[in-house]
N, C-alpha and C positions, 0 to 999 in steps of 0.2 A: 202747498203752495209752489210755483216752477220757481226755478233758479235766478230764470232771467227775469221775472215779475221782483224778485224781492230786489234785484240789484236795480231796478232803475224807477222805485218810487223815489219823484224827486220832489221839490219844491211847486206850489200851485198847483197840487196834484195834476203834474206831466209826470207822465211814466211809461215804460217801454213794456208793452202785455202783449202774451203768447195770445194766438187767436184760435185756440181752441174753445168752443161753445159748453161751459158745463152745466150741468141742469139735473134735477132729481126726477127720477122718473113719473113720479106719483104725483106731479106737480109741472109736468111738461105744459108749455105755454100753446095755444092755437094759434092759428095764423090772425085770428080776428084781434088778439089783445097783445101780438109781436114785441118789443121792446122797440122803441121809436126810435131811429138812427138817424143822422146826417150824412147825406152824401150828395155834396155840392158837386156840381156837372162841370166838367172840366174844359176850359171855354180855350176857344181855338185848336183842338183835336181834330185832325182830320185822318183819313181811313182810305187806304187804296181805292180806286173807282170809286167812293166815297161812303162805303161801307164795311165793316168787318165781319158781316156777315158770313161770307165764304171760310173763313179762321176758324168761327164761332161753330160751324155747321161739322166741321172736319176734325175740330180738338174735343168740344163737349162730349161726344159720346164716350172717350177714354178718361173723362174726370169721374171720381166717385168720392162717396161718402163714406165716413168710416165713424162708425159708433162703438163705442169702447165702454164696457161695465166694469164695473168693481164692488166687491161687496163694502160698504161703509160700517165704520166701528160703531161699537154702542155710544149711549151718549154719554159725556163728562158732569160728572156728581158736580162739575161749580158751575156751570152755566147751562146744563140740562139741553144743550142741543147734539143731534144726531151729527153724525161723518166729521165727529171731532177730529180725528187724525186723516181725512179723507183730504188726498193733494189738491183738490180743487176748490176746498172750504173757503180759505182768506181769499182766494182769487175770485170766486164767486160771489164774498158777502160784498167787495172792496168796487164794484161794479155794479150790483144790484141789489145791495143792501142786504135785508133779511127777504124781500120781496122773492118768493117760492121755493125759499127755504121750506122743509117741512119743520113743524110746529114742535115744541119740546115735547116728548112724550114721557107718561109718568109709570107706566108698568116697565120695570127695568130689563125684565126677561124675556119683552117683545123683541122679534128679529130688525135689525136696522132695514131702512129702505137701504133699494141698489141706486147706487150712483152711476150716472152715463151721462156719456160726454161726447159730442160729435167735432170731428174735423174733415178733412178735405184727402183726397190724392188722386193721382193718375197711374195710369197703366202702362207702361215700359214695353213690355214682351205680350204677346199675344195669348201664350202659356198660365196668364193671371198672374205676373210680377208686379208691385203695384209700389210703390214710392211715397210717403207721407215723412212729417216729422216726428223726432223720438218721443217730444211731449205729448203726443196726441196717442201716441199706444202705452205710456209709460207707467205702469203698474196697475194694467187692465189685465181683469180675469180671464175675460171674453169680449172677442174683436169681432164683427159682422163687416161688411163692406155691401152699400147698395151701389148699383151698377145706374147708370144714368139711366135706363131703362124700367127701373124700380126693382131688377133682380135682387132680392138677398142672399149672400152667401156669406159662409164663414169663413174667416179669415186664420191664416198660419202665421206667426212673427218667423220669419228668417232669419231678421239680424237686427240690431239697432247700435246707435253710435252717440253717446249722449254730449260727446263734447264736440261733433257737428249736427246734432238734434238734427238726426236721420235713420229712419226705419226701412226696414224692406217687407212687406208683406206678400203673403200668395194667397189666391184662391182657386179651387178647382170648377171648372165651365164646361159643360158638354160642348160649347161650340167656339172657336177660337174667338177672341177679345178684340175690341178695338185699340189700337195704341197712338201715342204721341213719339216722337221723335224730338230727342233731344237737342241743343242747339250750341251757339257758341256763345257765354258770357263774356269771354274777354273781348269780341268786337264791338260790346255795348258802349254806347256814349250818353251824355248826360244829355236830355235832350230827344233821346228815342223812343219810339213810341211803341207802348208794351200793353198787353191784356192780361188779366188776372182772373182765375176760374177761381172757385169754390163754391160751397155750402155756408153763406152766412146764416147763423141762429137758426140754421136747421129750415131756411124757409125753400131751400131747392138749388140747382144749381145755379149758380149767376156770374156772369161775366160782366168785368168794368173795365175799362180804357183809361189810360195815362201815360205818363213818360217818365223815363228816368231822369230822378231828381239828381242822384249822386251815387259815387261809386268808392268801394273802400268804409263801408261805416265802421265803426267800431264800437258795438253796446257793450262790452265788458260781459259779456254772455258766456262767455269762453275762447279759449287761447287760440282759436283760430276763426273768428271774427272778422268778416270780410264782405258785409253785407251791401247788397243793392239798394238805394233806396228810391222807392216809388210814390207818386201822389194817383194811382189807381186804387178805389176806396176798396181796402179791404177790412172785414170786420170778423167777431167770434166765428168762427166754424169755418174762417178760410185756411187755417194751417195748415197745411201739408197739399195745397191746392200748386196747380202750374203756371206759374208767369213765362207767359210766352212772346215772340218777337213777330213784326209781323210777316214772315215769313210761315208763322203758325207752330216753331220749333218751340221747345223749352229753355227759357234761359236760366231761370230762376224757381226756387222753390217758397212760397207765402211763407211769413215765420211769425211775425211780429208788426203790432203797430205802435206809433208813440201819440197816447191821447190823453187829455183832460177829462174824459168823460165817460171811456171805455167803447166810444162808436170810430168811427174813421174821422178824420179828421185832415186826410191827405197825405200823411206820413207814414208810408207802411217801409217792413222792410222784408228781403229776398235772399236765399242763399244760392250764392252765383252755380248756374249748372256744372263751370267747369270743376266747381269743387266739388256739387254735390256727386257729379256721374261717376269721379275715382272714387268715392267712398261707397256708394251704392255698388258697383263692381266689386271690391271687397267684402263687403257685406254677404252680399248673392254665393260669394264663392266659400263664406270662412264663419257667417254671421255674427263675429264680432272684429276688432280690430286691433293690434297691437302696434304701439305707437314708441318712434324711437325717443332716447332720452341722453342730455347730455351731463346735467347737474348744475346748471350755473343760471345766477340772477343776472338778469342784463337793462340796460336803461338806453334810451335813444342818446345818439351823438349829435349834442347842438353843436352852431359854429361857435358859441364860446369852449367847449367840451374838445372839439377838433381843433382850435386854435393852442388851445392847452397839452394837446400830445402830437402836434407837429402834424396834424393832417392838413392837406391844403382845402378841403371841403367836407363837411357834417354826410355823415353816412356811417352803417352800420350798428353792430351793437356793441354796447360799451359791459363790460366784466365787472359789477359790484360785487358779486361774490360769488367762491368757487365751494361745492356743496362737498363735505370732508366725503372722500372713498368714491364719490361719484366719478362718471367715466371720464369728465372735463377734468377730475384732479389726476387722475390716474395718466392721462396724456400727455399732463405739462401743463394745462390751461392755467394761467395767473391774473389776478387781480388786476384789472388796469388795462386788460388785453382788449383789446375791440377788434372783434369779429367780424371781417369785411367779405366772408367768403364760405361757404361749404357747401360741400361735395357737386363743386364743380358750378355751383349758383353764386351768383352775386348775392350780399346781405346788405341791403338797403337802411333798414331798420329791424328795432326787435323783432316784429311780428313776421318779418321772412325769417328769419334764424328759427322760430317756434316752429312755421308751418315746415321748413325744411328738414329739421329735426323731427319732425313728429312723421313726415310720410316716408323716412328710412327706416327700414327692419331692423329690429332688434339685432345683436351681431354683427351687423356689417361696419366695414373700417373705410374711413370718410376722411376725405383731407379739409381741416379748418386753415383758413386764409387767415393772420392775426396782423394787427399793428402793434409791435411792443415798442416801447421805448425809443421811437423815432426809425425802428426798422421793420419791414414784413416780415412774417416768419410764420412758415408751414407746419403745421403740428396732425400728426395721423393720429384719428380715435377712434375707438370702439365704441358704438354707439348703445348703448344700453336700452332695457327696456322700460316704459313709461305704467306707473300703474297710477291708482287713483289719487295716490298719497303721497306722487312728486310729479313735480313740472317738468316737462320739458324742456323750458329755459321761460323764467318767471321775468317779466317784466317790471320792474320795480319803478315806482311812481313817487316816491319820498314824498312825503309832503312838508324862576328865581334863580339866583344866580350863587355857585358853589362858595363855599368859603374856605380859607385859608389857602396857603401854598403859594411858592414860586408863579407869579403871574407875568405876561408881558401885554404890548397891545398891538395892533397893527390899525393904526389910524386912519389911512387912505381908506380904508376895508370895512369900517366902521366894528372892527373885533375887538374884543377883551379876553383874554385867555389865561389858563388856570393849570397848574401841574394835577395830576392824579395826586391827592396826599390820601393816608388812611381815613380820612372823613370824609373826603369827596367822595370815598371809592364808596363809603357806608351808606353815604346820604343818599347816592345816585345809585345804589345797587350793584354797583360794578364787578365784575371776576377777577380773582386775583391776579391775575396774567393782565388785566386791558392794561394797553397801552396807550399814550398817545395826549391830546392836551383838551381842556375841559371847555366848550366856551363858555364863557361866565358872562358876557354881555355884549348883545347886538345894536348897532345905533341903526335904529328903522329908516335913517334916511341914507344908508351908503350903501355899498355894491353887495358885503354879504348877506345884508337882508334884502336886497330885493330878488338876490339869486335863492335864497330859501334857506339859508343858515338860520340855527334857530340856539337859542340859551340852551346849555343842557348836553348840546350836540357834541360828539368827542370827535376829535381830526386825527387820525390814525394814520394820514398819508400825506403827502402833497407833492403834485407831480409825479405819483407811483414811487416816490421814498419811504420809507417807514421814519414817524415820528415816536420820539418818547418823552418829549418834555413841552411847553409853551413857547420854549427860547428858540427847540428847533423847527417849529413852527414859521416862526417870525423869522429865522434866518432863512429858511427853504422860500418863503414867500416873497422876501427882499431880493433873492439871487435869482429866481423867475424872472420879476419884474427886472432886473439888470440884464439880463437876457434878450429881452424885447418882444419877449410873446406878451400877447395882447389880455391873455387871461391865466390865472392858475388854478390846477386841478385840485381839489380837497377830496379824500375818501373821508367818508363821515359815516359814525355808526349813532345812530338812532333809535330805540325801542329795540335790540337785538338783532335789526339788520342794517346791511351797508348801503350806500349809495353815494355816487361821485355827483360831486357841485362844481360847476365851473364859475370863477366869480372874476370879471372882469376887472383890469387895473383901470380902464378909460372911464368908468362911472366911480373911480376911487373921490 
């Protein structure tokens, strides 16, 4: 099952699902018993001159169906189900149960059935260059493209990028193929009309109309999430199909849906064309993409954090941890720095930094604009190469009292603190060199609890100054209060990770 689908199973059966259409070849459904779906007409949608037909006529010939085949593995001895390790098994069962799944087999030596999945794509060059989602072709042993006129052609994978969920294919044809043009997704605004093309459930190329519901949606499916949310109905099989504007230009790639039942409920997501076009151009040249790497963990700069570090407005990316030996560490980036710019681009939030760093070629030397202890500092850094086991710049969202030792309290914030004693070190499994103060108690009605401080957190710095004891923490907080700041910035270690928490004085 895909990473996006795993991450978006939520309460009340609501989840974000990839929209490829998996099935087993020997159990493929006919049109007569196709799975029913709900596609509610969008009220109030109007089209230029009363019809979208000219756009459909121009773009539909360039939309293709992509069929991928992989050899399923033998059945598991525990459940007797074939396709035990197919990437589509859990996905298929979540939406359709065991309907259409192959029955358990008894002869273990019998050949496993072939699993087939359907997706969509679109032709961007008349020589046969096709764009689709990475998850449409991931794990495929063979790929076939069906053109709008029914012509079937074998396809070759040119390149793919899992982080952006994009892939490029190529087919050979004895004649030039119809194409669609890229559009400018940056010009899209909520309320703009869009059309979604694709092959839902394998019934044939289909077009649906809707509007842009929102921009900049983050589904936590990858480091570069910046989805366009649309209400044009899209379903399984639409993955990789084009989203076009009223000029017929591609402004997005249909990728996922949010759904309680596996069918469209008017909440779909598309990769913006401006993001996709850059990735596709790189894949066409090299087949893969090398991403830049800094080696920092970062978090948003909230108004409370901005007040604590002396910024006049929230914005940027707060460094909560610098990986040892990373390019950032070698350049002198410090925990507590607020990165406000990179390579000449403003950094408004952590996502801005992640995307900007990823776009830089490894080995390039760039400038980091940093706010450090009340002053602006420029740092020159050699960007490293990101691999699957490291992150460009990871965003940290953060999420029984110890006994014995010197303690102190910060009543206004609702904090009870303790020194790190040998007993506490053993109880909390802390490293021998761990310094700071343990949060022994948190008053649920006070500011510390409201800001996310938890019992057993280790406070290791106050307003970017390291602390070694509970007394130092209380003294530093008191000094910050006397200075007139609206909040105090605590660097907290929790479960091996560090995160900054801004606790306001006004709520005490």
